N, C-alpha and C positions, 0 to 999 in steps of 0.2 A: 253620838252625832257630831259631825264635823262642819263648822260653818267658817267660810272664808270671809274675811271682811272686805271683800271685793264684789262689786255688782255682778250679779249673774251666776256665781259659783255657790253651790250649796250641795252636800251628800250628807247622808246619815248612817250612823251604826248604833246598835241598841245593845243593852244589858238587860238580863233576866233579873227581875226584882220587883219590888214594890215602890212606888213613889207616892208621896203626899204633896199634891199640888197645893200652891198658897190660894187662899181666898175662894176656895171652892172650884178654882179652874180645873179643867180635866187634864189628867196626866197625859204625856206623850207616850204613845204605845205604837210599836211598827207592826206591820202585817202578820208576824209571827208571835204576837202577844207578849213581846219583851217591852218592859217599861224602860224608857230613855232617861237615865239619870246623869250621863256625862257627857259635856260639851266641849269640843275643841274648837277654839277661836282664833282663828289666824288673822293676825292684826296687820301684817304687810306682807307683800310678795318680794321685798327687797333684802339683801343679805350683803354683809361685809367680806364674804369669803365666795370662792367659786370652786366649790368641792366638784372633782371630776365625775362623781356618780350622781351629783344632784343638779346640776345645771351647766349651760355652756359657759365659755370664757367671757362672752358678750352678750348676757340676756337681755331681752326686751321686756321692760317692766310696764306693768298698767300705769296709765295717766293718773295723777294725783286725784283728779275728779271722780275717778271711779272707786277711791279707797273710801271706805266708811270712816267717818270721823270718831274722835274719841267719844263723843256724846251719843253717837249712833251705835257703836260697839257696846257701850254701856247698856243703852236701852235694848239691844237684841239679848244681851246677856240676862237681864232682867226680866225680859219676856219669858225667857226658857226657865228661869228659877221659879217664875210664878206657875210654871207647868210641871214642876217637880224636880227639875235638874238641880243637883246638889254637889257636883264636882265640875270645875272649869278649868281646863289647860289652855294657857296662853302660848300660841306658836307663831310661826312666820312661814316663809322666810326667816330672818332672825328678828325676834320681837323687840330686843333691846336697841335696835336701830331706829324703831318707830318713835317719831317726834311724840311726845306726850305720854309714852306707854306707862310710865311710873304714876302719872296721874290716874290712869285708867285702872292699874293694879291697886291703888288706894280705893278707888270708887268701888271696885269689885270687892275688896276686903270688907268694906262697909255693908256689903250684901249678906253677911253672915246672920245679921238679924232677921232677914227674909228667908232664911232656908238653905244658903250656901254653906256646905260642909267643908269643902276643900278647894283651894286655888293653888294652882301649880303651872311652872313654867318650863318650857323646853327651850335651850339656847345653845349656840356654838360656844360660848364662854369668852369670846374675846372682850365684851364688855362687862362681865360679870362681877369684876373686883369693885368697880365703883358704884354698883347698883346692889351688891349682896345684902348689906344691912338695911337697906330701905326696902327691898323685897321682903324681908322678915317683918319689918315693921308694917308693912302692908297687909300682911297676914299669910303670906306664902310660906309653906313649911317644906316643900319638897320641890327639888328641880331635877330636870334631866339635862346632862350637858353631853354633847358630842365630842368624843375623843377617840380617834381611830389609830393612834400612834403614840408613843412618847418619845419618839425621835425627831428632833426639831427639822432635820433636813427632808425628811420623808413627810413630816406635816405640811412643809411648803409645798412639796410635790403634789400631795393629794388635794391640797387647798388652793392651789396655784398661787403661792405667794404669801400664805397666811403665817402668823408668827406663833409658836406654840407657847412661849413664855407667859403672855396674857391669860391663856387658858389656866396653866397651872396655878398662876396666881389668884385667878378668880376661884378656883376650887378650893384654895387655901382660905381666902376671905369668905366664901360660903360656909366652911366648916366653923370659922370663928364666929360668924353671925346665927349659928344654930340651924342651918338649912340641913335637910337630909339630901343627900346626892346619890343620883343613879347615873352611871356612865353609859352613853349609847356608842356601841362600837359597830361599824359596818365592816364585816369580816369579808376580806377580798384575797382571792387566791393570787399568789405571787406578789401581793403588796404589803399585807400586814399579817398574815396567817401565822408568821413567826414570832409574833408579839403577844399573842392571846396570853399565854401564860405570864408574861411580864404584867400585862394589864390587869389580870386576876390578881396577882400579887400587890401591885400599886392599889388597886380598890381595896383589897382586904386590909391592907396596912392604915388604911384612913377611914375604913368603915363605911365604905361606899358600897352599893349594890352596882351589878354591871349587867347590861343587856346586849347580847350579840344580835346582829340584823343581817339578814341576807341582802344583798344588792337586788335592787327591783328596776325592771325595765321601764321606767317612767320617762316619758317625753323621748325627744329624738336625739340628744347630744350624747354622743360617744357610746351609742348603744352597743356596738361590736366590742368596745373595751369592757363595757359591764358584762357581756356574755363571757369574754375571756377570763374576767376576775370572779365570775360567780362561784361561790363556794357553799355547796349544800351545808345546812347546820348539822344535819344528821351525821354527816361525815366528820364534821369537825367536834361534835360532841363525843363521838366514839374514839377520837384521838385524845381529847381531854380526859376522858374515863381511865386513860392508861396512866394518868398521872395525878387526877384529882379524884377524891370521893364525892360523888354527885347524888344527892337524896331528892327525888322528885317531891314538889310541894303542890299537889293538885288542888288543895284548898285555898293557896294564895292566889289573889287576883287583885289587880289595880284597875280594872275596867279596860284594859288595852288588850291586844292580841298575844301578848307574851305568855310562853309557858315557862315556870321557874322551877329551879332546883337549889338545894343549899350546897354550899361547897364546905364540907365538914373540916377541912384544913384551915379555912379562913373565918367561917362561921358567916360568910357573906351569902347573898342570893346571887345566882346567876340566870339571866332571862334568855329565852331564845324566841326570836320573831322570825318565822320561816314562811313568808308570804308565797313562795314560789315551791319549795320542796314539800310543804304540808298545807293543810286546810288552814288558811288565815283567819277565819270566824271561829 
């Protein structure tokens, strides 16, 4: 289930399984009989980058009065935990730009006594270095970090001016803090397809997992460019299999849409999220 911390936006996605709702409250079950245990909580629509595949150069953000407060976000999360949700992922926008987000993380970390099993975060990594140790202290053990390239100039181009160095430092600090890291890589034809092998090596050397993601036609900005750079992951996987030994892991699941394989040469996991070329759910 995905809940945006903005008035009027709500959607849901379910997992198959059994949930034990707290205090006798009924578990959340979708129309297909799947028990919902996983909540994605978007705490802001703002971001400190302007990635070309994600948003326009001059986005219009929601008025602050339409954004849920930290207290309201905590209340929403507690309500879902009471109905059997035991995993919460904090997202954005970029969640670490949200004022008070670390207070929220510590509050949510305290919900483990009420049934929360896992608290995770998705970030672009720009502010990760300063928050990594505190995230671990709050109870976070796993994070996803967006990293589409290891080349500084290419990073600036993709993000419209972003600096790669803070992301690399953030990854180093996350490892030192004890956080497990998964890299999210949007695979783009003619943009970074020549770096996928380097990213696999980079992740493997550091004990990170890596997930490849197809570009998705979300929103209006630069839709034509997205189509031009669309790279089907089944095509990319066939290329990778010429150089890497990939063993499918059908029993490994994280609650999201990725399909995973183990890379024999590195021992790491490689995920594929293919919302266009394959069934997303």
